[in-house]
N, C-alpha and C positions, 0 to 999 in steps of 0.2 A: 285507565285504558287497559283493555285486555291484551296480554302479551301476544305478539304475532309469532314469536319463536323464542326458544331458549338457547342462548349461545354461551358456551363455556370456553374460556381462553386459559391455556396452561402457560404461565410465564408472562411477566410484564416487560419492563425495561423498554427497549426501542420498538420491536415489532408488536408485541402483545398490547402494550399501552396505546400505540397508534391505531391498531386495529379496533380496539374497544371504543375509543373516543370518536373515530371516524364513523363507525357503525352507528353510534348513538346520534350523530349529526344527520345521518341518512334515514334512520329508523327509530323514531321515538318509542315505538311499541315493543321492541325486543327486550327480553330479560337478559342482561349481560352480567356474567360473573367472571372475575379473574382470580385464579388460584396461583399463588407464588410461594415457593418453599422458603424463600429468604425473608428477611425482616423489612425489606423495602420493595415496593412494586415499580417505582420509576425513579431511577437515579442515573447520573452521568458517569457511566463506567469508564468512558474515555478520559475522564478527569482524575481517575484514581491515582496515577503516578504523581500528579502535580499536587495532590493533597499530601502524599507522603513527603514530598520535598518542600512543603509549606509555601509553595507558590499559590495554592488555594488554601489559605489557612483554616477556614471554617468548614467543617464537614457538612453543615447545613446547606452550604452553597451547592453541593452535589445532589441534593434531594429535589427532584423536579416536580413531583406530585405525590400527595399522601392519599391513603384510602379515604380519608374524610373529604378531600377535594374531589376525588372521583365520585363519591356519593352525592355531595352537595351540588356539584356543577353538572354532573351527567347522569345521576341515578344509576351508576355502575357499582355493583357490589365487588369489593376487593377483600380477599382473605389472604393475608400474609401468614407466614409460618404454616402454610398448608400445602402439602405435596401430593400431586396426583400420582398414584402408584400403579394404577391399572385401568385399562380401557376394556369395556365389554361392548364390542361393536354391534353385536346382534341386538343386545338390549338397549343400546345407546345410553350406557351409564359409565361413570367414572368412579373409582374408589379413591377417596381422599383421606390422607392421614395428617392429623395435627402434629407437627414435629415437636411441639412443646409438651403436649400431654400424652402423645402416643395413641390417642383415640382416632378411630376411623369411621367413615360413613360413606354412603353412596349418593351421587347426584346424577340427575338425568340431563340429557342434552338433545336438541334437534340438530345443532351444528357445533362441532368441536374444532377449536383452533389450537394447534401446537406451536408454541414459541419458547422452547426450552433453552435455546442458545447453544453455546459451545463451552466446553470445559477445558481448563488448562491441561496440557499434556504433563503427565507425571509418570515417567517410565519406571519399570520395575528394576530399580537400581538400589544398591545399599545406601541406607542412611537418609533417604528423602523424607522420612517421617520424623526425623530428629527435630527437637525444638530449635528454632532459628532458621529453618528451611521453609520458605513461603512461596505460594502462588499468589497472583494478583487478579482477582475476578470481581470482588464485591467490597462493599464498605466494611464489613467485619474483617476482611483480609487487611485492609489498610489500617484498621485499628490495631490489629495484632502486630503489624510491622512497626508502626509508630511506637507502640508500647515496648517492643523488644529493643528498638534502638535506644529509647530512653533508659530502659532498665539496664542494659549492658554497656551503655555509653560507647556504642559501636564505633570503631575507627576504620574498619575495613569490611567490604562486602564483595562477594562474588555474584555476578549476574550471569546465568547460563542461558544463552540464546540471544541473538542479535536481530530479532524482529522488532515490531513496533513497541511491544511491552518492555522487552529487554533494553532497548535503547532509551526509552523514556524513563525507565526506572534507573538506569545508569546515570543519566543526566541529573535526575532529581536527588539521588543519593549524593552526588557531587555537590549539589546545592547545599546539602547539610554538612558539607565538609568531610564526608566519608570517602576514603580511598576506595577505588573500584577496580576490580579485574573482571573483564568480560571475556568469557570463554565461548567460542563458536565452533560448532561441528561443521567445518567446511571452510573454503578459502575466502568467504566474504560474509559480511553482515547484510541485512536487507536482501534476502535471497530472491525476492520477487523481482528485483531490478537486475539489469544486465551488469556483469562484473565490473566493466570499466567505469560505469557511472557511479560506482560505490567507492572508487579509489579516493576521491576527495574526502569522503566521510571517514575512512580509516585514518587518514592524516588528522582530521579534525578531532576524532576521539582521543588520539594520543596527545594532541596539542592541549586538550582540556583535562589532562591528567587521568585519563582512563587507560589502564594497561590492557591492550587488546591481544588476545591469544587465539589466533585463527587455527583451523585444522586441529582443534582441541575438543573432542567430545567430552561431555560430562560422564564420568565413569562411576561416581559415587561420592558420598559424604560420610565422614567419620567424626566421632567426638574425641577430642584430645584435651584433657584438663577442662578449662573453661572456654575453649575455642572449638570451632569446626575446622575440618581439614578436607579440602576438595581434591579429588584425584590423588590422594596421598601426598600432595605437594603444597597446595596453597592453603595457608592458615588464614582463617577469616572469622568474622564475628556473626555474619548472617549470609544466607544464600537466597537469591531470588531466582525462581524458575520461570524463564520466559521462553520456553521451548516450543511455543506454538499452542494451538487448540485443536480439539476434536469435536465434531458435532455430537450433541446430546441426543442420542437416538434410542436409548434403552427402552423408553416407554413405547415408542413407535414400533420398534422391532418386536417387543413382546406382544403387541397388538396385531402383529402380522402385516403391518404396512410395508409396502415395497421400498427397499433402499436402493440407491443408485450405485454406480461403479466406484465412486469415491467414498462411499460409506455414509453419505448424507441421505436425508429423506427425499425420495423422488416425488416431484410435484409436476403438475401440468402448468401451462401459462396462466391459469386462473388460481394457482397456488393450491389446487386440490391434490390430495394424496390419492393412493390407489383406492381408498374408500371415499366416495363422493360426499359423504357427510362430514369428512374430516379434512381440514386445511392445515398446512404447515408453512411457517414463515421464519425468516431470520437466519442466524448462523447454522441452524441444524439442517437446512435444506441444500440440495444441489441446485445450482443456477446455471443458465446458459450463457457462455461467454460469446458475445456477438462477433468478436474479431477472429477467434479461432474455431468457432462453430463446435465447441465442446462443452460438456457439462463439468462444472468445477465447484469447489467449496470456496466461499468468499465471506470472511467474517468482518463485515464493515457495517457501520450503523446506518449509513445512507440507504443502501439497498434494503436493509431490514425494515426501515421506516416505510419505504415505498411499498414493500410487499404487504405490510400490515394494512396500509390504506387500501391497496388493491383488493386484498382478501375481503375487507369490509364492503367494498363496492359490490363484489360478486355475491356475497351473502345477502346484501340488500337488494339483489336482483338486477344490478347493472351489468352491462356487457363490457367487461374490462379484462385486460391481459397484461402480464408483466413482459416488458420488452427484452429483458435480459440485462446483462451487466457488461461493463467495460473496465472495471477495476480501477476507478479513479481514487487515488489515495495520496496522502502527504504525511510526512513525519518530520518533526522538528528536533534538532539536537543542538543545544546551546543557541548560537546565532546562525546555524545552518539549517536549511530545509532541503529535503529530497522528496520528489513527487513523481507520479506517473499516471498515465491514463492509456487505456487500450492495450495493445499487444506489446510485448517485449520480443527481442530476438529469441530468447529462451522459449517463450510460449509458442512462437511461430514454429521453431524447429521441433519442439515436442509434438506439434500437431501436423508435422510433415508439410508445412507451407514454405515454399521456396521462392515464389515469384514476388519478392519484395526487394527494396533497396533502403539504405539508411544514409543519413548525413549527420555529421557532428558540427556544432558551431559553439563559439565561446564569446558571445557578445557582452557588452556592458548593459546593465539593466536600464540605464538612461544615457543621454548623450555624455560623451567623455569630458566635454568642457565644463559641465556643471559639476560642482564638488560632490564627492561621495559616490561616484559611479563604481558599481561592483560587478565582478565577472559572473556570468551565468554559464553553466555547462548544459547544453541541450543536445538531445539525440532524437531525431525525427525518423520514424519508420513509415514507409508508404508502399503501396502496391504498384507493381509494374503490369501493364504499361499505362494504366488509367490514372495513377497518382492518388488513388483514394488513401486518405490518412489512416494508418493502422495503429499508431501509438506514438507517444512522446514521453521522454523522461527528462527531468530537470533537476539540477542541483545548484544551490546558491544561497546567499544570505538575504537577498531581497527579491521580491516580485515573483517568486517561484509559483505560488498558488495561482496568480493571475495568468501566467503563461499556460499552465496546465489546464485551467478552467476554460480558456478560450479554445484550446485544441479539443478538450473533452466535448464541448458543445458542437464543434465542427464534426467530430467523429459521429456524434449522435444523429447528425443530419447527412451522413455519408459524404462529408466534405472532402475536398481534394487539396493537394498542394497548390493547385492553381487558385483555389479559394483563399488559401493562406497568403498567397502573393497579394491578393486584392483586399485582404481584411483591413477594415478601417478602424483603427484603434486610437485610444486617447494619446494625445501628444502635448506635452509641455516639457521643457528641459529637465525638470526635476522628476518627471514620471516616465519618460520613454524617449523615443526618437521619431522623427518624421517617417523614417523607415524603421519600424519596430523590429526587435529581435525575431519575432514570429514572422514578419514579412520576409526577413532575410532567410529564415528557414525555408519558406515557400520559394523564394528566388532560387536558392541553391538546388532544391529538389526539382523545381520546374525546369531550370536550365539543364539539369541532367536528362530529364525526360525528353526535352526538345533536341537533345544531341549536342548542346553547346558546352556541356561540362562532363566529359567522361570521368568516372570516379575510380579510385583505388582505395584500399583499406589496409592499414598497417598489418593486420593479422593474415592478409591474403596476398602479400607481395610475393612475386616469383623470386626464387633464389638468385637468378641471374638478372634481375630487374635493374634498370638504370635509374638511380635515385638522384634527382636534381633538387638541390636546396636553393631557393631563391631569396633567402633572407640576407641581411647585411653581414659583412665579414665578422663583426663583433658578436653578433648573435650566433653565428655558426661556430665561432671559437668557444662559446660557452657550453655547447653541446649539440651533437648532430647524430644522425643515423649512420651506422657503420657503412662505409663505402660510398657515402653521398658525395656528389660533386657540387661545389658551391659557386654559383654564378648569380650574384645579386640582381634582382629584377631590373634596376636602372641600367645595368650593363648587358642585359640579355640580348637586345637587338643587335648589338655590336659584336656578340660572341657566338652567334648561331653556328658558325663554322666548326666550333669545338664540340658540337653535339652530334651523336649518331642518328642517321635517319632510318637505320635498319632495326632499331630497338624502340620499345615503348618507354617513354620518359615518365617516370612516376615522380610527380612534382609536389613539393610541399613548402610551406612557410610556417609562420607562427600559429595562425588559426585557420588559414585557408584563403583569405582574400587575395593576397599577392600571388598565390599559386594559381588562382582562377585567372587573374590577369595574364599570367605567364602561359597558361594552357591556351587561352584564346589567341595570344600572339603566336605561339608555336604552331597551333593548328593551321593558321593562315599562311604559315611558311612551310607547310608540308610535313610537319612532324606528327607522329602518333604520341600525343601527350595526355596524361591523366592527372587529376588533382587527388592527392591523398587526403581524404576528408578529415577536416578538423585540425590538420597540421601537426606541428610539433607538440602542442599542448595535449592533443589526443594521444599521441605516442606515449607521453608520460603517464597518462591514465591507464593505458593498456599494459605497460611494462610491469 
């Protein structure tokens, strides 16, 4: 078959490999070549930390497809150890260097797809090139880390950075019995989430033997005898850099392609760059955040795969466009998971969006009478006054992904908290409740929007506010807000005369349910009462 067009793809893994195979399924006639400077064209880079920790013991399990498979199954040419070093847009050629031999050659294209990914951040600090200091991006990286641990019989590691890679590496090093100190430049790990939602994670890290040092930037690494010293203080056997990633844009920038405000490659909804013959996909591009209406960088495998498929559609002549992203992500840490979808308060505030409200709740993941019920911490953010769901964050040991996935799908369809009220979800005692935790999130938010449940928040209480604690006396004695007055809910009707009618009553209980009952009672007796969302448990997360 005579080739209909010649397509070159720079980089494999998620975006590039998906683009190549999708294009072949749509266009049998195209000549498709992938150039990748590494030794593997398609591997599970999200599994790398778990290979270091021997959770995935066999390296071969990480290899998703070989050059031979691409050729035999799809007739796609794959050249590993080949780096594209220059693009001549006018001539429609690329210069390619064999990284093993140093030899270079030119290849022509009709369409070029850039999928170079993102590189680990390695700031200009002393000692980051010392033996024993590693980044985690590829299978060769994991080989070096595993070999170093075996060679040095490492007993202690420093992980710099508390994002996905940093946390996953910290966990997996602990699986190997290595002591871990995690240093984080800032007051919280998982900076994509709102600060209070990360509080359980901080506790969980320390519970599992990871020494957490917040507000501790990495300043440098030095060699002392047979050990490394981090920040002139922490002696260690190896250092893992998990400081984040930057888009790989060197090739695009040299070719004169337009970059966005965040430093990624600028693309249109069809994933075309400023040159219509060149597409870009994956971690190197800027994408549109649907919730904040801004362009962002988002290094996630799911969007990269979708972009690869979409670019292939467009190259094959189909009318497709990328809808944008909502940042659905999850991270596991020992037996705890933290996940998010859509906007956070941080992202809304950065974007100048103020017409939103939030609710906190702390339900069990299934009915309490069935053994093993575990607490979930949920934060739902929604628009006012229409109730459109803007985002959710969840932390817990069970069922976190399911909760976030349901909300993610609703966000994609512009769902509201009223839809969440009506969501029909699976119920059996060991899986959920007849009124699921997500239904409760919808109930609370919808009650607020209907005017049945005025809300307060711990961080925004007025200094002269009247705090009413409606928990039982023994709960109050174990801990309460400064200045709070305790009237247990069962006594409230009989003690209304003790409450001022000229002040707003900011009411709380353990998680919010009894405070809701109290607010409804008080409102019908002429009081201005509000429920402090999430109750005393949320107060503990915020403090």
